[in-house]
LUMMARKOL-118769 format. One record per residue (C-alpha): residue number from 1; x, y, z. Coordinates in pm, 1 decimal, decimal comma, m for minus. Example, Ala and Ser with C-alpha at 12.3 -4.5 7.8 and 13.67 -1.06 7.14 Angstrom:
2
nr xx yy zz
1 1230,0 m450,0 780,0
2 1367,0 m106,0 714,0
END
This chain:
622
nr xx yy zz
1 1670,7 3662,4 170,5
2 1635,7 3285,2 139,7
3 1824,7 3118,2 m151,1
4 1707,6 2849,2 m389,0
5 1870,0 2513,7 m441,4
6 2026,3 2488,9 m783,0
7 1806,0 2191,9 m875,7
8 1491,8 2386,0 m787,3
9 1581,0 2707,0 m978,6
10 1368,2 2788,3 m1284,8
11 1391,5 3066,2 m1544,3
12 1257,8 3393,8 m1419,6
13 1018,8 3607,3 m1634,6
14 1023,5 3374,2 m1937,2
15 864,9 3038,0 m1995,5
16 1155,3 2832,6 m2129,2
17 1522,3 2805,2 m2216,7
18 1647,4 2584,6 m2500,8
19 1839,9 2275,3 m2375,3
20 2176,6 2415,9 m2482,5
21 2110,5 2739,5 m2296,7
22 2046,9 2535,5 m1979,7
23 2385,2 2365,2 m2033,4
24 2564,1 2698,5 m2064,7
25 2374,1 2846,7 m1768,2
26 2459,3 2558,9 m1532,7
27 2825,3 2557,7 m1632,4
28 2990,8 2737,9 m1337,3
29 3298,6 2524,9 m1288,1
30 3480,2 2662,7 m1595,0
31 3452,0 2949,9 m1838,6
32 3205,5 2911,4 m2121,1
33 3188,1 3060,2 m2475,8
34 2829,3 3080,9 m2596,5
35 2812,6 3126,1 m2976,4
36 2467,4 3245,8 m3058,6
37 2317,4 3367,5 m3389,0
38 2089,2 3664,6 m3446,9
39 1776,1 3649,4 m3238,2
40 1908,4 3374,8 m3010,8
41 1833,0 3579,7 m2699,3
42 2195,2 3643,4 m2587,2
43 2092,0 3925,3 m2356,1
44 1813,2 3723,0 m2200,1
45 2045,9 3430,6 m2147,3
46 2299,0 3645,5 m1961,2
47 2015,1 3789,8 m1749,5
48 1898,6 3437,3 m1663,0
49 2248,2 3322,9 m1575,9
50 2303,8 3620,2 m1350,7
51 1973,8 3554,0 m1181,5
52 2071,6 3181,7 m1136,6
53 2408,3 3275,3 m978,9
54 2251,0 3530,9 m743,5
55 1941,2 3344,8 m642,2
56 2118,1 3016,0 m573,5
57 2407,2 3174,6 m382,0
58 2668,2 3052,6 m625,6
59 2766,0 3417,9 m633,9
60 2730,2 3481,6 m258,8
61 2720,7 3824,9 m95,1
62 2926,6 4040,5 m92,0
63 3075,1 3910,0 m415,4
64 2945,6 4058,2 m735,3
65 2896,1 3984,7 m1105,2
66 3060,5 4208,2 m1369,8
67 2895,2 4234,2 m1707,9
68 3074,7 4416,9 m1989,5
69 2890,7 4515,2 m2311,3
70 2990,6 4732,4 m2605,6
71 2692,5 4966,7 m2615,8
72 2531,4 5170,7 m2333,2
73 2178,0 5058,5 m2422,6
74 2283,1 4696,1 m2418,2
75 2444,0 4746,7 m2074,0
76 2138,2 4917,1 m1940,6
77 1902,7 4664,3 m2096,4
78 2091,0 4379,0 m1931,6
79 2087,4 4552,1 m1590,7
80 1711,3 4623,3 m1618,3
81 1642,4 4258,2 m1694,8
82 1832,3 4141,1 m1395,5
83 1658,8 4400,8 m1178,4
84 1320,2 4272,4 m1285,0
85 1416,8 3910,2 m1207,7
86 1597,3 3956,2 m873,5
87 1518,9 4124,5 m541,6
88 1693,8 4459,7 m514,0
89 1960,4 4342,0 m266,1
90 2068,0 4075,9 m522,1
91 2035,3 4298,2 m829,3
92 2263,5 4555,4 m662,3
93 2538,4 4305,8 m684,8
94 2515,1 4294,5 m1065,7
95 2739,0 4560,1 m1223,0
96 2663,6 4623,1 m1592,5
97 2910,0 4849,3 m1779,6
98 3024,6 4915,2 m2128,3
99 3397,1 4843,7 m2180,5
100 3465,5 5215,1 m2196,1
101 3263,9 5291,7 m1879,9
102 3438,1 5008,5 m1691,8
103 3786,3 5136,7 m1770,8
104 3687,4 5492,3 m1706,2
105 3542,5 5401,5 m1368,2
106 3866,5 5237,8 m1260,8
107 4071,0 5541,0 m1371,6
108 3842,9 5782,0 m1193,3
109 3844,8 5573,5 m874,5
110 4210,6 5487,7 m862,0
111 4361,6 5768,6 m1062,8
112 4622,8 5869,2 m801,8
113 4765,2 5516,3 m807,1
114 4852,7 5535,9 m1174,8
115 5237,0 5571,1 m1201,7
116 5385,4 5901,3 m1322,4
117 5410,1 6053,1 m1576,2
118 5078,2 5896,0 m1680,9
119 4864,5 5989,3 m1381,8
120 4592,2 6224,3 m1522,2
121 4446,0 6507,4 m1320,3
122 4088,5 6485,0 m1195,2
123 3961,2 6727,9 m1457,0
124 4096,5 6535,3 m1765,2
125 3866,9 6556,5 m2070,0
126 3749,5 6276,7 m2296,2
127 3813,7 6321,4 m2665,0
128 3734,5 6103,9 m2971,4
129 4007,2 6180,0 m3226,9
130 3927,7 6143,7 m3596,5
131 4155,3 6022,2 m3868,4
132 4212,5 6389,1 m3957,8
133 4331,0 6457,7 m3606,0
134 4589,0 6180,2 m3618,3
135 4695,7 6302,6 m3962,5
136 4744,7 6658,2 m3833,6
137 4942,5 6532,4 m3533,8
138 5182,9 6331,3 m3755,8
139 5230,2 6625,0 m3990,3
140 5288,4 6880,3 m3713,1
141 5544,7 6667,0 m3543,3
142 5724,5 6540,9 m3854,0
143 5644,8 6170,8 m3833,3
144 5640,7 6115,5 m4208,5
145 5692,1 5735,9 m4194,3
146 5377,9 5669,0 m4001,3
147 5019,1 5689,8 m4128,9
148 4712,6 5779,7 m3917,5
149 4574,5 5430,0 m3909,7
150 4902,7 5289,1 m3777,9
151 4917,2 5557,5 m3509,3
152 4561,5 5497,1 m3393,4
153 4617,2 5120,7 m3356,9
154 4949,1 5164,6 m3188,6
155 4804,9 5400,0 m2924,2
156 4543,0 5129,3 m2845,3
157 4786,8 4841,1 m2826,2
158 5114,7 4984,6 m2685,4
159 5171,2 4900,9 m2325,4
160 5274,2 5167,2 m2076,2
161 5524,7 5284,0 m1978,8
162 5693,6 5349,2 m2306,5
163 6061,9 5324,5 m2206,2
164 6257,4 5242,7 m2526,1
165 6098,3 5400,1 m2828,3
166 6322,1 5243,4 m3087,8
167 6103,0 5285,1 m3399,5
168 5943,3 5590,8 m3552,3
169 5595,1 5451,5 m3475,5
170 5688,9 5401,6 m3104,4
171 5834,9 5753,1 m3087,7
172 5510,3 5886,2 m3236,3
173 5309,3 5710,4 m2974,8
174 5527,2 5836,9 m2692,4
175 5504,4 6191,5 m2832,7
176 5126,0 6163,1 m2867,6
177 5094,4 6089,2 m2499,8
178 5316,2 6385,7 m2403,2
179 5123,8 6622,3 m2637,5
180 4782,3 6527,2 m2496,1
181 4913,2 6567,7 m2138,2
182 5101,8 6891,6 m2184,0
183 4998,5 7095,1 m2485,8
184 4638,3 7181,0 m2402,8
185 4445,8 7359,7 m2137,6
186 4327,9 7025,5 m2003,2
187 4477,7 6680,9 m2020,9
188 4305,2 6495,4 m2294,7
189 4221,0 6120,1 m2293,0
190 4063,6 5892,0 m2550,5
191 3899,0 5563,8 m2442,5
192 4176,5 5356,4 m2590,8
193 4419,8 5563,6 m2377,0
194 4206,3 5499,3 m2066,7
195 4229,9 5126,1 m2148,3
196 4615,2 5150,5 m2144,1
197 4605,6 5344,6 m1815,0
198 4399,2 5079,5 m1643,9
199 4621,1 4796,5 m1770,3
200 4919,6 4986,5 m1628,0
201 4732,1 5064,1 m1306,5
202 4661,9 4692,6 m1238,6
203 5014,2 4578,1 m1318,5
204 5162,8 4839,1 m1091,8
205 4921,4 4789,4 m799,0
206 4883,8 4429,1 m686,7
207 4643,7 4520,0 m402,9
208 4401,3 4691,8 m640,3
209 4427,5 4392,1 m874,9
210 4360,7 4153,3 m590,5
211 4060,9 4349,6 m474,4
212 3914,2 4347,2 m829,7
213 3953,1 3974,5 m861,9
214 3793,8 3907,6 m520,6
215 3503,7 4134,8 m594,1
216 3416,5 3969,5 m927,0
217 3441,5 3590,2 m934,7
218 3200,9 3593,9 m1236,1
219 3248,7 3807,3 m1546,9
220 3007,4 3825,1 m1845,1
221 3126,8 3950,1 m2183,4
222 2861,4 4045,4 m2438,3
223 2921,2 4077,0 m2816,1
224 3263,2 3915,2 m2761,5
225 3330,3 3897,0 m3141,9
226 3400,3 4274,3 m3132,0
227 3666,6 4254,6 m2862,1
228 3986,4 4435,3 m2949,0
229 4341,9 4316,4 m2874,6
230 4387,5 4585,6 m2614,7
231 4056,8 4493,8 m2435,4
232 4147,1 4126,2 m2444,2
233 4488,0 4210,4 m2292,1
234 4320,7 4411,2 m2023,4
235 4094,1 4115,5 m1943,3
236 4397,2 3886,9 m1920,9
237 4565,7 4132,8 m1680,6
238 4266,0 4210,4 m1468,3
239 4139,4 3861,0 m1397,2
240 4280,9 3531,3 m1291,1
241 4234,3 3290,6 m1575,8
242 4206,9 2997,6 m1342,2
243 3984,4 3147,6 m1071,6
244 3753,1 3384,2 m1259,4
245 3460,0 3215,9 m1435,7
246 3387,3 3391,9 m1763,6
247 3070,6 3369,1 m1970,2
248 3131,9 3520,0 m2318,5
249 2858,7 3539,7 m2580,7
250 2881,3 3646,9 m2939,4
251 2838,1 3560,6 m3307,0
252 3120,6 3545,2 m3562,5
253 2872,6 3631,3 m3833,3
254 2810,6 3964,0 m3667,2
255 3178,5 4066,2 m3646,9
256 3168,0 4413,8 m3809,4
257 3436,6 4599,9 m3597,0
258 3754,2 4473,1 m3754,9
259 3806,9 4823,7 m3891,7
260 3814,5 4940,7 m3524,2
261 4063,8 4684,0 m3413,8
262 3846,5 4386,3 m3328,2
263 4036,8 4055,5 m3308,5
264 3967,3 3830,0 m3609,9
265 4020,2 3522,3 m3388,4
266 3860,3 3638,8 m3063,5
267 3665,5 3315,5 m3004,0
268 3965,8 3081,4 m3049,9
269 4185,0 3303,9 m2833,6
270 3924,9 3307,0 m2561,1
271 3895,0 2924,7 m2566,4
272 4269,7 2891,3 m2548,5
273 4342,7 3159,8 m2280,2
274 4054,4 3078,7 m2050,6
275 4015,3 2705,9 m2109,1
276 3654,3 2775,6 m2208,4
277 3386,1 2527,2 m2315,8
278 3206,5 2626,1 m2632,4
279 2828,9 2585,1 m2650,3
280 2618,0 2696,6 m2948,1
281 2257,9 2812,3 m2911,2
282 2029,5 2711,8 m3197,3
283 1693,2 2895,1 m3149,9
284 1594,6 3225,4 m3308,4
285 1330,6 3393,7 m3092,3
286 1315,4 3719,2 m3297,4
287 1227,7 3628,7 m3656,7
288 966,9 3390,2 m3812,5
289 1072,4 3089,9 m4025,5
290 1036,6 3269,8 m4362,2
291 1285,7 3539,6 m4261,6
292 1511,1 3290,2 m4084,5
293 1533,9 3078,3 m4401,0
294 1671,1 3376,3 m4593,1
295 1901,0 3478,1 m4310,0
296 2043,9 3130,7 m4307,8
297 2143,1 3156,6 m4674,8
298 2353,6 3464,8 m4591,4
299 2488,0 3291,7 m4278,2
300 2606,9 2992,1 m4496,6
301 2791,3 3228,9 m4724,2
302 2978,7 3365,9 m4418,7
303 3031,3 3026,4 m4253,5
304 2941,1 2713,9 m4458,1
305 2945,3 2504,9 m4144,1
306 2686,7 2706,3 m3955,4
307 2390,6 2515,4 m3806,9
308 2048,1 2602,4 m3929,1
309 1853,1 2786,1 m3653,3
310 1505,3 2692,2 m3526,8
311 1262,4 2983,2 m3575,2
312 1047,4 3033,6 m3267,5
313 867,3 3358,5 m3366,6
314 529,5 3367,0 m3537,2
315 469,3 3530,7 m3869,8
316 214,8 3811,6 m3825,4
317 214,2 3979,7 m4169,3
318 89,7 3902,7 m4517,7
319 271,0 3972,8 m4840,3
320 641,8 4013,6 m4889,3
321 863,9 3969,8 m4588,7
322 1180,3 4051,1 m4776,8
323 1230,0 4238,7 m5102,7
324 1461,1 4478,1 m5294,4
325 1285,3 4793,8 m5406,8
326 1441,6 4967,7 m5713,1
327 1373,8 5335,7 m5788,8
328 1484,8 5567,2 m6069,1
329 1567,2 5868,7 m5843,0
330 1611,7 5955,5 m5477,4
331 1295,3 6154,8 m5487,5
332 1100,6 5846,4 m5598,6
333 1268,6 5651,5 m5324,8
334 1185,9 5910,3 m5057,1
335 826,8 5951,1 m5171,6
336 757,4 5576,8 m5183,8
337 902,1 5511,6 m4842,2
338 684,5 5787,5 m4695,9
339 375,7 5651,3 m4881,6
340 440,1 5289,9 m4784,9
341 517,9 5348,0 m4419,9
342 228,7 5594,7 m4385,9
343 m9,4 5333,8 m4528,8
344 117,3 5058,1 m4297,1
345 84,1 5283,1 m3997,8
346 m262,7 5401,8 m4088,2
347 m375,1 5041,1 m4148,4
348 m258,6 4948,5 m3801,9
349 m2,1 4697,6 m3931,2
350 291,3 4855,5 m3740,6
351 363,4 5130,6 m3492,9
352 596,0 5407,3 m3630,8
353 860,0 5338,3 m3362,1
354 872,9 4973,8 m3463,2
355 999,4 5072,3 m3808,4
356 1373,8 5125,4 m3854,5
357 1548,9 5286,2 m4149,7
358 1910,7 5174,1 m4149,7
359 2191,8 5332,3 m4346,5
360 2557,0 5236,2 m4385,5
361 2676,7 5585,1 m4281,4
362 2597,7 5953,8 m4283,6
363 2254,6 5930,3 m4131,2
364 2244,5 6310,7 m4118,8
365 2229,5 6333,8 m4502,4
366 1952,7 6075,1 m4522,1
367 1765,3 6264,3 m4246,7
368 1780,3 6587,8 m4449,7
369 1636,5 6414,2 m4749,6
370 1363,6 6204,7 m4593,7
371 1239,2 6425,7 m4310,5
372 1041,2 6682,8 m4519,1
373 878,3 6412,7 m4728,4
374 783,6 6217,9 m4416,2
375 658,7 6527,1 m4235,8
376 431,3 6605,7 m4531,5
377 260,0 6271,3 m4474,9
378 228,6 6313,6 m4096,8
379 528,8 6096,9 m4010,5
380 813,2 6186,9 m3777,4
381 1167,0 6057,9 m3849,9
382 1415,4 6051,4 m3563,2
383 1786,8 6031,2 m3637,9
384 1920,3 5881,2 m3316,9
385 2272,1 5945,5 m3427,3
386 2220,0 6321,4 m3406,4
387 2381,4 6504,2 m3116,3
388 2194,5 6722,2 m2866,1
389 2477,7 6918,8 m2708,1
390 2768,3 6678,8 m2677,0
391 2573,6 6353,6 m2669,2
392 2397,1 6146,1 m2933,1
393 2019,2 6089,8 m2879,8
394 2069,4 5713,8 m2878,1
395 2338,0 5736,8 m2609,2
396 2129,7 5993,0 m2412,6
397 1825,3 5764,8 m2392,6
398 2046,6 5483,3 m2260,7
399 2175,9 5694,3 m1965,1
400 2072,4 5597,8 m1614,2
401 2010,2 5966,4 m1530,1
402 1782,6 6006,2 m1830,7
403 1566,9 5706,4 m1726,3
404 1539,1 5819,5 m1368,0
405 1424,3 6171,2 m1466,6
406 1184,3 6038,5 m1729,3
407 1007,5 5815,1 m1477,1
408 948,8 6110,5 m1246,7
409 838,0 6355,4 m1516,7
410 593,1 6095,0 m1646,6
411 438,8 6080,8 m1304,2
412 397,5 6455,1 m1315,0
413 246,4 6455,1 m1673,5
414 2,6 6162,5 m1633,2
415 m267,6 6125,0 m1371,7
416 m243,3 5748,5 m1384,1
417 90,5 5581,0 m1460,0
418 137,3 5266,6 m1249,4
419 428,3 5148,1 m1464,6
420 626,5 5474,1 m1406,1
421 521,4 5469,5 m1035,5
422 672,4 5124,2 m990,5
423 980,9 5212,3 m1193,2
424 1038,9 5534,8 m992,0
425 996,6 5340,5 m666,4
426 1256,6 5086,1 m788,9
427 1490,3 5370,5 m882,7
428 1466,9 5528,3 m540,4
429 1508,0 5195,8 m368,6
430 1824,0 5130,3 m564,7
431 1961,8 5484,9 m525,8
432 1912,8 5487,9 m148,0
433 2006,5 5115,1 m98,1
434 1685,8 5038,5 91,2
435 1664,3 4667,3 177,8
436 1337,3 4504,8 57,1
437 1291,0 4365,2 410,6
438 1313,6 4715,8 563,8
439 945,3 4786,2 596,5
440 999,1 5117,9 763,1
441 1241,8 5235,4 500,9
442 1016,3 5126,7 223,1
443 717,4 5297,6 371,2
444 915,0 5623,7 408,7
445 1021,6 5594,5 50,9
446 662,6 5537,3 m66,8
447 542,2 5845,6 131,3
448 822,1 6059,0 m3,3
449 732,5 5965,0 m360,7
450 366,8 6031,4 m297,1
451 447,0 6384,3 m177,8
452 667,8 6444,7 m473,5
453 407,1 6324,0 m718,7
454 150,0 6568,1 m576,2
455 401,6 6849,1 m601,5
456 525,2 6772,4 m948,7
457 168,9 6731,6 m1086,5
458 73,7 7063,8 m939,8
459 387,3 7227,1 m1083,4
460 337,7 7077,5 m1434,1
461 m29,4 7175,2 m1442,3
462 71,1 7542,2 m1415,8
463 398,7 7510,3 m1612,2
464 326,0 7569,9 m1974,6
465 456,9 7293,8 m2207,2
466 690,5 7527,8 m2383,9
467 1067,5 7509,0 m2440,0
468 1152,6 7745,5 m2159,8
469 985,3 7516,8 m1911,6
470 1225,9 7232,2 m1980,4
471 1491,3 7334,3 m1730,4
472 1242,7 7400,5 m1451,4
473 1074,3 7059,4 m1487,0
474 1402,3 6875,5 m1514,8
475 1544,0 7055,3 m1218,6
476 1239,5 6969,8 m1003,9
477 1288,3 6599,1 m1069,8
478 1662,4 6617,9 m1022,2
479 1630,9 6808,1 m693,9
480 1391,8 6540,0 m562,3
481 1643,3 6261,0 m627,0
482 1949,8 6457,2 m534,3
483 2267,9 6500,2 m741,0
484 2486,1 6356,4 m464,6
485 2270,7 6048,6 m441,8
486 2288,7 5984,5 m821,0
487 2665,1 6038,9 m823,4
488 2708,5 5804,2 m528,2
489 2510,2 5529,4 m706,9
490 2663,3 5573,8 m1049,7
491 3038,8 5631,2 m1065,5
492 3009,2 5748,0 m1427,3
493 2859,0 6078,0 m1302,6
494 3118,5 6157,4 m1039,8
495 3306,6 6402,0 m1260,5
496 3118,0 6732,0 m1317,5
497 3187,7 6729,6 m1691,5
498 3035,3 6381,3 m1737,6
499 2726,9 6463,3 m1531,5
500 2675,6 6800,8 m1704,9
501 2708,1 6646,6 m2049,5
502 2410,0 6415,0 m1987,5
503 2198,4 6675,3 m1797,1
504 2261,1 6935,4 m2069,3
505 2162,4 6685,0 m2335,3
506 1842,0 6594,5 m2143,0
507 1730,8 6954,1 m2119,9
508 1817,5 7036,4 m2482,5
509 1618,8 6738,2 m2610,6
510 1324,5 6815,1 m2388,1
511 1329,3 7176,4 m2515,4
512 1316,4 7043,9 m2871,4
513 1020,2 6819,2 m2793,4
514 830,1 7096,5 m2615,6
515 872,9 7326,9 m2922,6
516 585,6 7151,4 m3100,4
517 395,3 6965,6 m2834,0
518 62,0 7071,1 m2691,8
519 91,7 6871,9 m2366,9
520 370,3 6744,4 m2143,3
521 268,3 6385,9 m2231,9
522 312,0 6456,1 m2600,2
523 654,8 6605,2 m2539,2
524 769,8 6308,1 m2326,4
525 641,1 6071,8 m2588,4
526 847,1 6242,9 m2848,9
527 1148,0 6247,2 m2612,2
528 1135,5 5871,0 m2590,3
529 1074,7 5829,9 m2963,8
530 719,9 5698,4 m2933,5
531 542,9 5740,2 m3262,5
532 861,9 5817,6 m3455,8
533 1042,6 5614,4 m3724,0
534 1397,5 5539,7 m3620,8
535 1686,8 5629,5 m3845,6
536 2032,7 5487,7 m3752,8
537 2347,5 5329,4 m3895,0
538 2394,5 4951,0 m3913,0
539 2670,4 4968,5 m3654,7
540 2437,5 5134,8 m3403,9
541 2163,2 4891,5 m3467,9
542 2343,1 4583,3 m3328,7
543 2147,5 4424,6 m3041,6
544 1824,3 4599,7 m3141,7
545 1517,1 4462,4 m3319,1
546 1228,4 4612,2 m3514,8
547 904,4 4481,8 m3659,5
548 998,1 4622,4 m4001,0
549 1349,8 4704,9 m4116,2
550 1426,7 4907,3 m4429,0
551 1784,7 4939,3 m4544,5
552 1832,9 5253,9 m4756,3
553 2110,6 5231,2 m5010,5
554 2172,3 4878,8 m5144,5
555 2377,9 4999,8 m5444,1
556 2746,2 4973,0 m5554,9
557 2817,0 5341,6 m5477,9
558 2667,1 5370,9 m5128,4
559 2800,6 5031,4 m5038,6
560 3098,4 5013,7 m5267,7
561 3284,1 4773,0 m5034,4
562 3010,0 4513,3 m5034,1
563 3210,6 4258,3 m5242,3
564 3263,9 3886,3 m5206,8
565 3620,5 3953,2 m5079,5
566 3513,7 4175,5 m4786,3
567 3355,0 3932,5 m4542,0
568 3311,2 4203,6 m4278,7
569 3086,4 4395,0 m4515,0
570 2871,0 4080,8 m4568,6
571 2861,9 4054,4 m4186,8
572 2724,1 4409,4 m4181,2
573 2463,4 4316,9 m4433,7
574 2375,9 4015,5 m4218,5
575 2341,3 4237,7 m3913,2
576 2105,7 4476,0 m4100,8
577 1886,0 4188,5 m4226,1
578 1860,7 4025,0 m3886,6
579 1729,0 4329,9 m3703,5
580 1392,4 4245,2 m3855,5
581 1125,1 4054,6 m3659,7
582 867,7 4041,7 m3943,6
583 993,1 4219,7 m4260,4
584 1323,1 4334,7 m4417,3
585 1342,0 4551,1 m4723,5
586 1626,0 4707,8 m4913,4
587 1610,1 5012,8 m5145,3
588 1814,7 5070,3 m5454,8
589 1826,2 5403,2 m5648,6
590 1965,2 5395,0 m6002,1
591 2060,9 5764,7 m5989,5
592 2277,9 5690,2 m5689,2
593 2435,4 5362,5 m5807,2
594 2393,5 5019,8 m5976,7
595 2287,2 4683,1 m5855,5
596 2516,5 4475,6 m5628,8
597 2466,8 4179,2 m5854,3
598 2637,3 3908,8 m5650,9
599 2432,0 3985,7 m5330,2
600 2112,3 3984,5 m5536,2
601 2204,7 3650,4 m5693,3
602 2243,5 3520,9 m5336,7
603 1911,8 3653,1 m5206,3
604 1660,7 3614,8 m5490,3
605 1675,8 3229,8 m5511,9
606 1620,5 3237,4 m5130,5
607 1291,1 3421,0 m5166,3
608 1383,0 3790,3 m5169,3
609 1168,4 3955,1 m5437,2
610 1271,8 4242,6 m5663,4
611 1034,1 4523,1 m5744,0
612 1107,3 4801,1 m5994,1
613 900,1 5113,5 m5935,6
614 846,7 5358,2 m6214,8
615 762,0 5715,0 m6127,8
616 388,2 5683,6 m6204,5
617 381,3 5366,0 m5983,1
618 535,5 5560,0 m5697,2
619 275,5 5829,6 m5726,2
620 m14,3 5594,6 m5744,1
621 99,3 5323,7 m5501,3
622 m35,8 5278,1 m5157,8
END
C-alpha cells in the first residue's frame, strides 16, 4: 500500500478541519493536550489524526496506535471511523479500547507473569462492588475506623504488593485482596483491582513493558478530564514519557466523575508529566448558534476565562430551542411529554430515536412512570440502562460481537441491504485478516458471504419471527463467522464467561423484540432502537448527541446537589444541555420539588424561556 507525503495528506471523509485542529494533528514531535468543548468533534479529530499517522507512514508497520476511551460505544465509534477512512491493513493497526478493556486484556494475556500471591486464575470473575458491599466487608472484618468510600478509593490507588500495612486502612485493603482471592468459589476482581494488577505486572516484567512501548509509539486518550489517579499512574508506568507521543483530548467543563476518583487537575498533571503542548479547539459542529450562546453562559459560570465557541451547525427548527417546562404533578409531566413528542414525531419534525430523555439517576423509576403513557400514544421508550441478562442494553449495542451478528441477520431479513452487505464484508475481511490486495482471498470471502446470505434468507423466511426463534437465528450467524475466529480477533472474548455474557444478552434482547414484532426487520429495528425514544442518565449520555434533549427533573429534590458550590453538578448540567443539536428542554414538577432558582436566574436572561402548564393546558396542548 503506497503512503502519502505529509504535505499532500488531506482530511478523510470530511470537508474541513479548523486551523487549530490542523496544528494539533500535525504535532507528532511531542505530546499534545487538546482541550475541546462540547460539539468540537473530539472523536472525529482523533480519527483524522490516526488516519494521518497511518496513511503517511509516521506510524509505520508493524507499529500500532493505541486509543483509550472511557465508554465502549466511544471506543467502537472511534474504531469504526478509522476503519472507514483507512484501508483494512492500516485500520488493523489501530487498537481502540476502554480503559477497563485495555487493562483486562493485559491481565488475560500475561496473567501468569503477575507475581504471587496476586496472580489470578484463568476463571476469575469480574464484580462491581457497591457501597453496601464495602460497608458489609468493613463490618464483617471489624475495620471500624474506615468508611466504605475510603476503602474503595484505597483499593484503586494502593500499589501492589502490599508489604507493610501500617495503618488500619492499609490493613483493610490487604485483607480485601485476600478475601476476594480466597473466600469465594471463584477469585473475584473489580476493574480497579485489574488496574493495580497491570501496574504490578509491568513493573515486575521489564520485557513485557518494553514490548508494550515498542508496539505503541502513539497513544490517544479520550475524555481525559475523567482520568483517575490510578489510571494516570498506570499510564506513567506503561509508557516512556520521552519516547511515547500522547494525544489527550477532553473538556474541563465536562468533568463529572470526581465522585469516582477523577483527578481534579488532570490537564495540568498531563502537561507537566508528558511535556505536552496545549491546543484549544474553538468550533462547535453539533449545535446551532442560538443553543451555543446559551451553552456559553453556563460555560462561563464554570470557567470565566473560556473562549466563546464558533457555532457551525444550522438551526433547523422553529419556536423555542431551550425552555423550562413547569408542571403541577408527575402525571401532568408524563402526559405532556407524551403529547408533545408524539406531535413532533407525527409532524415529521424529529425521528423518535433522535429524542433523548435524560435523568440524573434511577432511569428505571422514570421508565416505569413514562412507558405506559408513551405506549398509549404509540410511542416506545427504551431505557438503555436496563440490563438484559448481565449486560446493559447500551453496553450490549456497543459490543463488537453484537454489531457483527446484526449485520448478518439484517442480510437475512432484508432482500436489499447494501449497507449491511458492505459492513459484513468489512467484518469478515477484518476477522480473517484478508489483505485488500489479495484478490483471490477477497473473491473467496465474497463468494462465502453470497452463499451464507442465500442460506440465511431461506432460513429466516421459514423461521417464524417469534421469541423461540431468536437462538436459532443468532446461532446461524455465529456459526458462519466462527467463535474461534471472533475470539482470535477480539481478546475481550477469549474468556468463556465474557463471551457468554454478551451472547446471552444478544439472544435475550432479540427474544424481547420478537415478542411483539410481525417481521424480522421490525424486530431488528427494535433491537437497534430505531423508532424508540432513548432514556438514559446524564453520565451515560457523554459523547452522544440528539436532535432534541429533554432533561426530566430540574427541581431541588431530584437534583438537590445542584448548588453554586458544587461545580461538578454544574458540569453535569452542562453535559446534559450540550447533548442537544437543535433543542434542549428541562421539566420541573412542583409535586416533586421546587425551582432551582439560581440556575434559572442564570438561564432565563440567556434566552431560556419558562412555561407553566396548568392541567387543562396539558390536556388540550398539542
